[in-house]
Steps between C-alpha positions, in 0.01 A plus 500: 500500500123413516437682834710796390308538177164476678609764751603734212177436312297567832674825568463625137135413473408662823682819395338509156153449640541754776240779493772767523869529492714524813705813613822517310698512832446134540717433202814580705441186693553286195888478534456400863249217417739377235772471750260321743431245225874434473554479879191353651440145360193414725303798415599516142174445340344786689771736399478386139118567510567850658763579240291389213211724633737808526667448161170461324382837662824662388409384128152624543616850624747525227225416242232727632763783510510483118122545456397823314480796721161624599562840367529360144200265545267536193724766355631568152876466487782478244685165541807368329539131530592173350268225383565191697281229372336388168202744434166325504238608248131459582175672382675797343730564803844394575625417856856557596729496781733800543803560726513872568837676454351846588162653583500875468470671839509177697694530818463161661623155404398420166247212452687185388240402237195677356232319306354713220232449237542687173222545252591577130867388582765480221541154338873486572475487878749266638681378827815707559385829349528826698205747455406834632133487579226717639306279723231514773604271779354392832598286796408116476130444554272201428148385555454334857221245519436163669622228258644745251844525357718731716659717225682723769668195649619397151638845429678472852644156419627619154659808640281735291484828703270712263256461218362725237459584136681686215370833385505598139613858574784584499602228247689212631884517400713191446833576648690176467462187287538177683820338556549124564285369785323172587155665459603653151617163396177336628306770312695407175417133565132569522517690171680211340251241644204710375662480140573136521159415653269746312242228453525342842176471699702475828757771442429660842577161674804445288643845604424417862682168484788633307593816702233529769307790312135448588358826374360332172319216664129536420252543804322194394821287526595654830172412656511153343842422652389645842185293502682183423775550744774512227583881518838413669617358166528834330703665782868409434598372841652188668348245261618653172843615635555167664419317174732731293781439760442110488507509104821709510666290762463195257631721219791596716600147561497433129705801407759410763593207290662746257886446517602846615265493801578172658840613637374840609225432745290232675210353287225551759629860601499600131151357442370695826660820374337463148176423679515795732586742216211380287268550797628846553447600137151363510427689818631830346297434181199465732545850632661355824155546690461368843411128413808481280716658764379243759565212275846614395595558870365146589696356205823686597492373850447130375789547235742648749431203729575271216808697387637476851395140527289586811219255581183646325206516725200649295325621822816678617554639139149630502546670836837654388326646192214626727745680728686661204172617332365648831823687575528663170130533415288460815194657345464198274299326778209717405478353159302193412761361269745469807257273680414297198871450411611392834192291577577307176852437611384384843264264337780354296701437837187345649452283194859375541423403860181319410630325197805320644426174332630439150235576231476581135543848369134508392384402849724762651361763276129399551553483869692839515211668285254361743676655792517839325119482427417415849735721709457799279131521587555726807717737306257524198211565758706777672644666176214448246196393716457214245538119493651397180309178411696457182838545648608129522396399154604837339851476656544126410512618127610857544821453712678247278376658191611852589807408719646214298414587147396872448750672741809326369383545138435870561840550649668318215305717253594812669860423407408474138307832480780655293417253214264600205128516575415226256703259707349621842137501399457109490681494849246721653206343325606169667492676851174685404337172417606353839371793691173504302455133585552570864242794492250268338566235758451754792180632340381138466548449867288797583232406252450161666449666851858552639454856575650690781270502813481845637501497884435752784796624709578248779597612842848406652372209684318352201818520289693322785251231496522462130875475503467247785255286303722503181795375706303239667392370145862475372680363799616134465275230646564445864573867569173659410163451675239287322358669177137481641612730795702733280186580294341636809702823440347614175150415648575741790629757236184475289249480786260792465509753766175629611434877449333727751137495502453878458520645151859618408637691201853514365590767249845594344550821308795386307803709397488520123653839438289745311176296502256293709470151597298364793424145615246425780380172627243384758491151654357348185538762206750692317470838317771683296459867418728618226830350397749785459684623200589285199481469127448219243872487429574327826550770758274400782466600869229218501762226432761649724288610808134384493560136396775442738284650781220259422741213503654622815169460689373212306207674337421278197159637384376861466116528544493861366757662282439878493667737253411850632543651146710427190799719565827319448600554870211302618426262213849451353635240752221257399621456140774254578315298767125481417556146351678394826213608727204307607214745531120478505389847380636828382374846570596844387387868484596485127401138407508566123845640490644231728349227280629684193861483639482146643235317296611172673317607815175387325251726680543807724212628714426861571575565872258805508217257429599230759289437798674478849595162639631328821791269545548331842299766677691793329289743291630614159350761269597708200412866544328599181491861407196451273661718232853616411562878460820446303598290211855444667579134579581588842138584591372169385694331781335241723459622845472205740385524869572212737353474847585258768315567825561870585803529274482637153752511207469703185687432168451792258701418179594836321166710564562866482328782692193535287429140532561520864229760526251271342570255771445759766162586332379143473627346827484601863794596700456193715509283186826655374691524823784243510760389741729425212519685154697419196546858382351589164745543199814428719469851666477723203368866522198405288372261779447503872305811498464666851130412528569133412774462748306676781211266429681171482725595800729203469700391789765367262563606137707297253664664197603253223786698346832434316842581652599858393238499238488780261151624593625535870205295623378535776489864474607668818169707516294188474711326777436813721128466435483154639730591794262780602218246553736285698583222246808304543702499169616189318688500172587184304817665347637566867345213687470226253196294506230593748344201681180535676316250731153585610236343731175636622646749746829613355742513210877473529728638226872388461769651276694205320838696514445517886384131525810396301779762567816438322836667459457581134177698551 
C-alpha cells in the first residue's frame, strides 16, 4: 500500500508540475496500462506511476477545456447563473462564485465556475439564487513574481474558469429564489451567529470554527495566526473533524444503552455510525472544502476497517486515503493544505513509532507537539519562507483549547441556534472570551520576541540537508550520529558564500498590474523604487508582491526607499507595509504629498535635489529637470539612472513628453542612452515621444502594465516606436516579473513566466 501510494503521488505531482500538457492521443494508452497493472506484478509500481501520470493529464485537459474561450476574453456578456457559495462583503464590494447556466452567444463548453465582484450589490444576495447578469469576464490571470502568491494556480485548483465583475446596465434580474442547499443553510447560520454574537470581538473566528467561513476574519488576526504557526486551527480539517468524531463515538456508546437499540445492532458499530454521521455533518457545514474532504475520507477508511473488523494500520489507512484523494482530485497536490494535512498525519505515525514505551497523556502530547514543531520546519520554509519561533509554545495552548474545548462547544451550540437569542448570547460570549484570551496569549508571545523569522528561499539541496538534520535530531539514541556532528549541517547551510569580486547588480521589475514596483540590490545595498497600487483600506500590492519578494531573497533592510511620485499606483502599496520595512531614508519627486498621505514615514527627501552616489562600484543618479513644465503629478516623477561598467539602466516613473523634452535639453545623448529602460507612464501616448525614444535607444524596454487594462497600455503606437529603434519588448502583464542581472559588460533579462512555466498559465 505504501509503495503504491508513493508511486501514484509521484506520477500525479510530475504531471501537475509539467510545463505543458501531453497530446491527448496518449490517453488511449490508459486502459492498456491499467490492464498491465493487473497482470504484471513485478513491474506494477512502474505501471501505477504511468497510469497516475496519464490520469492526471486527462483531468488537466478536461479542466483546461472549460476555461473561458479567447473570443470572449475581456468582453461584456449576458450570463445566467446560480450563486454557489456564501457572498463575501469587503470594502464596498461583494465577491461571489457563480455556476453559469447560460452565456449569451457562447458556443463552447461553459466555464464550471466564474468568480465575480459586484459593486453596489443588493443586500439580499444569497447562495442558491439564480441571476441574470451583465458581466465583463476574462480568463484566469494573476500576478507572477518570485516569492509571491500564485493566484492563477489557486484559481486552477479551485476549478474557477473565468473571473470578472458585474455591470450595472442592464440591471441585474433575480430569476429564482434559493431552494434548500448546504451553502444556503450555512449562510443562514452566519446570519443567526451574527445576531447571537453581535457584541463578540472574535465573531470572525467563531464563524470560521463553526462552519469554516473565513471571510470575516480581520487582516490583523490572519497575520497573527500565520506568524505564530496557528493558522491551521481555523481551517476545519483533520483535527476538528477527528475530535467531533471522537466525541460522538462516546455519545453513540451511551445512546446504545437505550432499550430499543440493544437488540437491533452492535454497540461499537452503532457508535461508529453515529460518529461518522456527525463528522459528515460537520464537514458539510464547513463547506466540504479540500481539508474537510481529506479528513472525512481518512476517517471513512479507518471506520470501514473497524466496522469490518480488519486490523487497523494507521499508515496503510493514510495511504488508502491518499490514493482515493489523488484518484478523484489529483490537482489537490498543488495546494499547500494537502501537504500540511498529510505531513501532519505522517508525523503522528512517526510519533507512534518513536513513543512505543508507555507514558502519560501529557508526556505524549508534549512529545508529539515537539515533533510537529521540528518536522514542520521544512514545510513552513517552503510554503511561507518563514520559521515560526512561537509555534511550539503557541500550539501547546492553542491546540487543546481550540480542539478540546472551543470546537466541541461550538458544535454543540450550533444545534441550539433555533433557541431564543437571549439564551444563545451567553453561550457565544463564553466562546468569545476563550478566543480573546487565546489572541492575547499569541500577541504576548510576539511581544516578548517570538516573532516569525523571515528566511530567503532555500535551494533543493539545502532543504534536503535541513530535513536530514531534523531527522537526526529526533532519532532514538543509538540510531543517530552524535549531536556534535549533526550540528555541522546547519553550519554548512549558514556558511557565507563569497560573491564575485566585480560589481554586480540585480533588479526586478515586479508584476503589480497597473502600477510600478521595482527592487534592485547590489552586493551590500538595497533600493526599492515604488510599491505598486494600494489604498489605506487594506488593498496592497506592496504586501502581496513587494514584501514577499524581499523575503524570498532575504533582503531585510532597504537603504533607499524611492516613491517616484504620489499617485496611488506607485505609492499605494506602501500604506500597508511601511511599518514592516526597515529603511534608512525616503526619497520622492513629490515629498510633501507623500508625507501628507503617510505621515509615519517621518521625513521624505526631494529626489530632484539629491546628489549622485556610488554603491559597490555602481553609479546612481537622479536626473533632475531643474524645473517642471506641468503641475501634473506624473511630471514630478523621480528619474533614476544606474550605471554599472558600460551598462546603463533608466527608471522614468510617469514622466510625460514635455518633461522628456526637458531631459533632452539638459543632458547629452550619451548621458541618456540606456541598455534597459522602464518605459515612462506604462506606455501611454502622452509619453515615450519619438525624440526621447531615438535618444535613449534602449536595447530592452519594459512596460509595467495591467492585464487587459482599460487604458490599453502599452499603446500599440508606442510599442512600434520602440521596435523601430531595435528594442526588445517586455511586458509585466504578459511576462510576469522581469528579472535583470548585470555586470560590467552585459545585462541579462529573464521573464518569470518563462523561468517558471506552468500548465495553468
